[in-house]
C-alpha positions in Angstrom: 62.2 131.0 143.6 59.1 129.0 142.7 57.0 128.0 145.7 54.7 124.9 145.4 51.4 124.0 147.1 51.2 120.2 146.8 47.8 118.6 146.6 46.8 115.1 147.7 45.1 113.3 144.7 42.3 111.7 146.6 39.5 113.6 144.9 40.0 111.4 141.7 40.5 107.8 142.6 41.7 105.9 139.4 39.9 103.2 137.6 42.1 100.3 138.8 41.3 101.3 142.4 37.6 101.4 141.7 37.8 98.0 140.1 39.7 96.7 143.0 37.1 97.9 145.5 33.7 98.9 143.9 32.3 99.4 147.4 34.3 102.6 147.7 31.8 104.3 145.4 29.3 106.5 147.1 25.6 105.6 146.8 22.9 108.2 145.9 19.5 108.6 147.4 18.1 106.5 144.6 20.2 103.5 145.8 22.5 103.6 142.7 26.3 103.8 143.2 28.2 106.6 141.5 30.2 105.6 138.4 33.8 106.1 137.4 34.4 108.8 134.8 34.6 112.2 136.4 35.6 113.0 140.0 34.5 113.0 143.6 33.0 109.5 143.2 34.3 108.1 146.5 32.4 107.5 149.7 33.6 109.4 152.8 32.3 106.4 154.9 34.4 103.8 153.1 37.1 102.6 155.6 38.9 100.9 152.8 39.1 104.0 150.6 40.2 106.0 153.7 43.1 103.5 154.1 44.0 104.0 150.4 43.8 107.8 150.8 46.1 107.6 153.8 48.4 105.4 151.8 48.8 107.9 148.9 49.0 110.8 151.3 51.8 109.1 153.2 53.7 108.4 149.9 53.4 112.0 148.8 54.5 113.2 152.3 57.5 110.9 152.4 58.7 111.9 148.9 58.0 115.7 149.0 57.4 116.6 152.6 60.8 118.2 153.2 61.4 119.5 149.7 62.4 123.2 150.1 60.1 124.4 147.4 57.0 122.9 149.0 55.5 125.5 151.3 52.0 124.2 151.8 49.7 121.2 151.2 46.1 121.2 149.9 44.1 118.3 151.2 41.9 116.7 148.5 40.0 119.1 146.3 36.7 120.9 146.9 34.9 118.7 149.4 31.2 118.6 148.6 31.4 119.7 145.0 28.8 118.0 142.8 26.6 117.2 145.8 29.0 114.5 147.1 28.9 114.8 150.9 26.0 112.4 151.6 26.1 108.7 150.8 23.5 106.1 151.4 25.8 103.1 151.1 25.8 100.1 153.4 29.0 101.3 155.1 27.5 104.7 155.6 24.5 103.3 157.3 26.6 101.1 159.5 28.7 104.1 160.6 25.6 106.2 161.0 24.1 103.7 163.5 27.3 103.8 165.6 27.2 107.6 165.4 23.7 107.6 166.7 24.6 105.2 169.6 27.4 107.5 170.6 25.2 110.6 170.4 22.1 109.3 172.2 23.4 106.4 174.3 20.2 104.4 174.1 17.5 103.8 171.5 14.9 105.0 174.0 16.6 108.4 174.1 16.8 108.4 170.3 13.0 107.7 170.1 12.3 110.5 172.5 14.6 113.1 170.8 13.3 112.3 167.3 9.6 112.2 168.4 9.3 108.7 167.0 5.9 108.1 168.6 4.6 110.1 165.6 3.6 107.8 162.7 4.7 104.7 164.7 8.4 105.3 164.0 9.8 103.9 167.2 12.9 101.7 166.9 13.8 98.7 169.1 17.6 99.0 168.4 20.0 101.2 166.5 20.5 98.5 164.0 17.0 99.1 162.7 17.8 102.7 161.7 18.5 103.3 158.0 19.3 106.4 156.0 16.4 108.8 155.5 16.3 108.1 151.8 13.5 106.3 149.9 10.6 107.0 152.3 7.1 107.3 150.8 6.8 110.9 151.8 9.2 113.2 153.8 11.2 111.4 156.4 11.3 112.5 160.0 13.1 115.9 160.0 15.1 115.0 163.1 16.3 111.9 161.3 17.3 113.9 158.2 19.1 116.6 160.2 21.1 114.0 162.2 22.0 112.2 158.9 23.4 115.5 157.6 25.3 116.0 160.8 26.8 112.5 160.5 27.7 113.1 156.8 29.5 116.3 157.8 31.4 114.5 160.5 32.6 111.9 157.9 34.2 114.7 155.9 35.9 116.0 159.1 37.3 112.4 159.7 38.5 112.1 156.1 40.3 115.4 156.1 41.8 115.0 159.6 43.4 111.7 158.5 45.4 113.5 155.8 46.3 116.4 158.1 47.7 114.0 160.7 49.9 112.3 158.2 51.2 115.5 156.6 51.9 117.3 159.9 54.3 114.4 160.8 56.0 114.1 157.4 56.1 117.8 156.3 56.7 119.9 159.4 56.5 123.7 159.0 54.3 123.6 155.9 50.8 125.0 156.1 47.8 122.8 155.5 45.1 124.2 153.3 41.8 123.1 151.8 40.0 124.9 149.0 36.3 125.3 150.1 33.6 125.8 147.6 31.5 129.0 147.3 27.9 128.7 148.7 28.4 124.9 149.3 27.1 124.2 152.8 26.5 120.4 153.0 29.3 120.0 155.6 30.6 122.1 158.4 33.5 124.1 157.0 34.4 125.5 160.5 35.0 122.0 161.8 37.1 121.0 158.8 39.1 124.2 159.0 39.9 123.5 162.7 42.4 120.9 161.5 44.0 123.2 158.9 46.3 126.2 159.1 44.7 128.1 156.3 41.1 128.2 155.0 41.0 129.0 151.3 38.1 129.1 148.8 37.6 129.0 145.1 36.3 132.3 143.8 34.1 132.1 140.7 31.8 135.2 140.9 30.4 135.0 137.4 29.8 131.3 137.4 28.1 131.4 140.8 25.8 134.2 139.7 24.4 131.8 137.1 24.0 128.8 139.4 22.4 130.2 142.5 19.2 132.1 143.6 19.9 135.5 142.1 17.0 137.1 140.2 17.2 137.3 136.4 17.6 141.1 136.6 20.6 140.7 138.8 22.1 138.0 136.6 21.7 140.3 133.6 23.1 143.4 135.4 26.1 141.7 137.1 26.7 139.2 134.2 30.4 140.2 133.7 31.2 141.2 137.3 29.5 139.0 139.7 27.3 140.4 142.5 29.1 143.2 144.4 28.9 141.4 147.7 29.6 137.8 146.6 33.4 137.6 146.8 33.4 139.8 149.9 31.0 137.5 151.7 33.3 134.5 151.2 36.4 136.5 152.1 34.8 137.4 155.4 33.5 133.9 155.9 36.9 132.1 155.4 38.9 134.8 157.2 36.7 134.0 160.2 37.7 130.3 160.3 41.4 130.5 159.3 44.2 130.4 161.8 46.5 132.3 159.4 45.4 134.9 156.8 43.0 133.2 154.4 43.8 132.4 150.7 41.9 132.4 147.5 43.1 129.1 146.0 41.3 129.5 142.7 40.4 132.9 141.3 38.3 133.0 138.1 40.6 134.5 135.4 38.1 134.4 132.4 35.1 132.4 131.2 34.5 129.1 133.0 33.0 125.9 131.6 30.4 124.7 134.2 27.6 127.2 134.4 24.6 127.3 132.1 26.1 130.4 130.5 29.7 131.4 130.8 30.3 135.1 129.9 33.8 136.6 130.1 34.6 139.0 132.9 34.5 142.7 132.1 37.9 144.3 131.5 39.4 145.2 135.0 37.4 142.6 137.0 40.2 140.1 137.6 42.3 143.0 138.9 39.3 144.2 141.1 38.6 140.7 142.5 42.3 140.4 143.4 42.5 143.7 145.1 39.2 143.0 147.0 40.7 139.8 148.4 43.7 141.8 149.7 41.3 144.4 151.2 39.6 141.6 153.2 42.9 140.3 154.5 43.9 137.6 152.0 47.6 136.5 152.0 47.5 134.6 148.7 45.4 134.9 145.5 46.0 132.0 143.1 44.4 131.9 139.7 42.9 128.8 138.1 44.3 128.0 135.9 47.8 128.9 134.7 47.2 127.8 131.1 43.9 126.7 129.5 43.8 122.9 129.0 43.3 121.7 125.4 41.6 118.5 126.5 39.2 117.0 129.1 36.1 118.3 130.8 37.6 121.7 131.6 39.1 122.6 128.2 36.7 125.6 127.9 37.8 126.9 131.3 40.0 130.0 130.6 43.4 130.4 132.2 46.0 133.2 132.6 47.4 131.9 129.3 45.6 130.6 126.3 46.3 127.0 125.1 49.0 128.4 122.7 50.9 129.9 125.7 49.9 133.5 125.1 49.0 135.7 128.0 45.2 136.2 128.1 43.3 139.2 129.6 43.3 137.6 133.0 47.0 137.1 132.9 47.6 140.7 132.0 45.4 141.9 134.9 47.2 139.6 137.3 50.5 141.1 136.2 49.1 144.6 136.7 48.1 143.8 140.3 51.5 142.4 141.0 53.1 145.6 139.8 50.7 147.7 141.9 51.5 145.7 145.0 55.2 146.2 144.4 54.6 150.0 144.2 52.5 150.0 147.4 55.1 147.9 149.2 56.9 151.1 150.2 54.1 151.8 152.6 53.7 149.7 155.7 51.1 147.0 155.2 47.9 147.9 157.0 46.6 145.6 159.7 43.3 143.8 159.3 41.3 145.3 162.2 38.4 143.7 164.0 35.2 144.6 162.2 32.6 146.3 164.4 29.7 144.1 163.2 29.5 140.3 163.7 27.3 138.2 161.5 26.8 134.7 163.1 27.0 131.9 160.5 26.3 128.3 161.3 26.1 125.3 159.0 23.9 123.2 161.2 21.4 126.1 161.2 21.3 126.1 157.5 20.7 122.3 157.4 17.8 122.7 159.9 16.2 125.3 157.6 16.7 123.2 154.5 15.3 120.2 156.3 11.9 121.9 156.9 11.8 125.2 155.0 8.0 125.5 155.3 8.0 127.5 152.1 9.4 126.5 148.7 11.5 129.6 148.4 12.7 129.9 152.0 16.5 129.7 151.8 18.5 130.4 154.9 21.7 131.0 153.0 20.0 133.5 150.7 18.6 135.4 153.7 22.0 135.4 155.3 23.6 136.8 152.1 20.8 139.5 151.8 21.6 140.5 155.4 25.3 140.7 154.7 24.6 142.7 151.5 22.5 145.2 153.4 25.2 145.7 156.0 27.8 146.3 153.2 25.5 148.7 151.5 25.7 150.8 154.7 29.5 150.9 154.4 29.9 148.7 157.5 32.8 146.2 157.8 31.5 142.8 158.8 33.1 139.8 160.5 31.4 136.5 159.7 31.8 134.4 162.8 30.8 130.8 164.0 28.1 130.2 166.6 30.8 129.5 169.3 32.7 132.8 168.7 33.5 135.3 171.4 31.2 138.2 170.7 32.5 140.6 173.4 34.5 142.8 170.9 31.7 143.6 168.6 29.3 146.5 168.8 26.6 144.9 166.7 25.7 141.2 166.3 23.3 139.9 163.7 21.7 136.4 163.5 20.1 136.0 160.1 19.6 132.2 160.1 19.8 130.6 163.5 16.9 128.3 164.3 18.9 126.4 166.9 20.6 128.6 169.5 23.0 126.8 171.7 23.4 127.6 175.4 26.9 128.9 174.7 25.5 131.3 172.1 22.7 132.4 174.4 25.3 133.2 177.1 27.4 135.2 174.6 24.4 137.2 173.4 23.3 137.9 177.0 26.8 138.8 178.2 28.0 141.1 175.4 27.1 144.8 175.1 26.3 144.8 171.4 23.2 145.7 169.6 21.6 142.4 168.7 19.4 141.8 165.6 17.5 138.5 165.4 16.0 137.6 162.1 12.9 135.4 161.7 13.0 131.8 162.9 15.8 132.5 165.4 15.5 130.1 168.3 12.6 128.3 166.6 14.0 124.7 167.1 15.8 122.7 169.8 18.9 120.8 168.8 16.7 117.7 168.4 14.5 119.6 165.9 11.5 120.1 168.2 9.7 123.3 168.8 10.7 124.9 172.1 8.2 124.2 174.9 7.9 127.9 175.6 7.6 128.7 171.9 10.2 130.5 169.7 12.6 132.2 170.2 13.0 129.8 173.1 15.6 130.7 175.8 16.2 134.0 173.9 13.1 135.3 175.6 15.5 136.3 178.3 16.8 138.8 175.8 13.5 139.9 174.3 10.2 139.0 176.0 8.2 137.8 173.0 6.7 134.6 171.7 6.1 133.6 168.1 2.6 132.2 168.1 2.1 131.5 164.4 4.2 131.5 161.2 3.2 131.4 157.6 4.9 131.2 154.2 3.8 133.5 151.4 3.3 132.6 147.8 5.6 134.3 145.2 4.3 137.7 144.3 2.6 138.3 147.6 3.9 141.2 149.6 2.9 142.3 153.1 3.1 146.0 153.8 5.3 147.1 156.7 5.3 150.6 158.1 8.4 151.9 159.8 9.5 155.5 160.5 6.5 156.9 158.5 7.6 154.9 155.4 6.1 151.8 153.8 8.2 148.8 152.9 7.5 145.2 151.8 7.9 141.7 153.4 7.6 138.6 151.3 8.0 134.8 151.6 7.6 134.6 155.4 5.6 136.3 158.2 5.3 135.6 161.9 2.7 136.6 164.5 4.3 137.9 167.7 3.0 138.1 171.2 4.9 140.9 173.0 5.6 141.0 176.7 5.9 143.9 179.0 8.7 146.3 178.0 8.8 145.3 174.4 7.9 147.9 171.8 6.9 147.5 168.2 9.3 149.6 166.0 7.5 148.6 162.8 4.1 147.0 162.1 2.4 145.1 159.4 -0.7 146.7 157.8 -3.0 144.9 160.2 -1.2 146.6 163.1 0.7 143.5 164.4 4.4 143.9 165.2 6.9 143.4 162.4 10.0 144.6 164.3 10.0 144.2 168.0 12.6 145.8 170.3 13.6 145.5 174.0 16.7 147.3 175.1 19.5 146.4 172.8 17.7 143.5 171.1 15.5 143.6 168.0 13.5 140.8 166.4 12.3 140.8 162.8 9.0 139.0 162.1 9.4 138.5 158.4 11.5 138.2 155.3 12.0 141.9 154.7 12.9 143.7 151.5 16.5 145.0 151.1 15.3 148.5 151.8 13.6 147.5 155.1 16.6 145.4 156.1 18.8 148.4 155.6 16.5 150.6 157.6 16.4 148.2 160.6 20.1 147.5 160.5 21.0 151.2 160.2 18.9 152.0 163.3 20.7 149.2 165.2 24.1 150.5 163.9 23.3 154.0 165.1 22.3 152.7 168.5 25.7 150.9 168.6 27.4 154.2 167.9 28.5 153.2 164.3 28.5 155.7 161.4 26.8 154.5 158.2 26.9 155.7 154.6 24.3 154.6 152.0 26.5 153.4 149.1 25.4 153.1 145.5 24.5 149.5 144.8 27.6 149.0 142.6 30.1 150.6 145.0 31.6 148.9 148.0 34.3 149.8 150.5 36.5 148.0 153.0 38.9 149.3 155.6 42.3 147.9 156.6 44.0 149.9 159.3 44.1 153.5 158.0 43.6 152.3 154.4 40.2 152.7 152.7 39.7 150.5 149.6 36.9 151.2 147.2 35.6 149.0 144.4 33.2 149.8 141.5 31.2 146.9 140.1 29.2 149.3 137.9 29.7 150.6 134.4 29.7 154.3 135.3 32.2 156.3 137.3 31.6 157.3 141.0 33.0 160.2 143.0 34.3 159.1 146.4 33.8 161.5 149.3 36.9 160.8 151.4 38.2 164.0 153.0 41.8 164.3 154.2 43.0 161.3 152.2 46.2 160.5 150.4 45.4 158.4 147.3 47.9 155.4 147.1 46.1 153.9 144.1 43.7 155.6 141.8 41.8 158.8 142.8 38.6 160.1 144.2 37.0 159.4 140.8 36.4 155.6 140.8 36.2 154.4 137.2 33.9 151.6 136.0 35.3 148.3 137.3 37.9 150.2 139.1 39.8 150.2 142.4 41.0 153.0 144.6 43.1 152.9 147.8 43.3 155.9 150.1 45.2 156.4 153.3 43.1 158.5 155.7 44.8 161.0 158.0 
């Protein structure tokens, strides 16, 4: 009864192949090629390596494609891991020039779109354009953004080649890729469009150490991960998967790759597994089955220890399997459409990274903070791409969207949802120029205001914002707004200028607000949308599936759940530390 997900081996080209074609190695911004000795050393732009990848994929498909135990294929492994999307090789630059010619048609249009008159950057032909690496100071931001777009398209091309082969040789099997947590260097939506299932690798504790979280948060959530981290990725990949999403790698114990690698608290592997199910996952697969006694990952725990004994993670995985069998007597609840849509776009994040205008302005972090605020209000959230149909949602939030496409403008204008626009929304055109009518550009049809000035704030500087007779804080970023007729200020900075502007069903936030202020603004919008909210403790989170309510406690103290008229299918109204409860509401 064993079912197998076969994986193409293209993430680790062997030494003989590298020696045969050294030009397949990607080149860093310093002009040095990557070396053999680990993984992900190939160049997405290498046509010769692509041919070799197609060759081995075809060999695997011909041998195993119709084997009855093979139920799915994973393409490659963790695209983008170790900062490996962008290459500055000769072949990459050649393909970039052809990409530019296709996008712009003429070098004159390229010069206009990039604003190359500035600093005498005009080109006479596409052949003169190099990668944006190695310039004396910052390269043209439009050049940098287009190079990131190109690099992302190269990942799409590479993945699509494998998908086309496997669909022909292994019909009826699902195609999957395991995307990386918080890795945004390529467009996951576009890669997922060629797959059947979007999956991701869930390492909540390792990620806590690697990314932007404050030291206090790292200390507090050291053995659990942040309470919104796994849910954020579940909702992200559910939104781009044709079939129910998977967790391809679930952390079962300490990992080996973070600066510090603590063990999960007892119960957390069980909690993470149940939380994936709550958000609609079809599969949770643990990495790894048995801890390897050799190689770079020998300190990475598995469900079993190297001597084949079941470790803590394995015991908890067995416990979840038993609980799922017990609950199988009940009809599986449907994954309903969440009432709140959070619009997420990879190009938008690249634009903000290209010119952050403040050392600590991080569009992905602001997006996560927005999501966390929504979850703290007990709201279910759908994370959707910029081309999504928004008509079914009662509330739509854009936390990081400097470039707003005409299609998204039309969706926002045509839907009936409450709309919340975070700072820098509509602040750039697709060619990375400031809109001629000032930000938020064409969204002024939704809310009649102009952003006349922006400033980034040094660490430790907080601007006071007054809203609903309470004072809150804004940090990192502040904007000065000019309001048109019919626009009201729902909150103001201490100097009286608008901090939150509203017109009809649209709100605009003029700063990077504290978690408390984000909750206040989002709760007001939710109420206007007719949505009920509940302020949850910061360690407790809930998710609904049909008539099931699932609750999770990331904290180390018990919590009493107020769920009237409920039948408890798992656990009880007393939610223990690191515990899970499932209730059916009448």
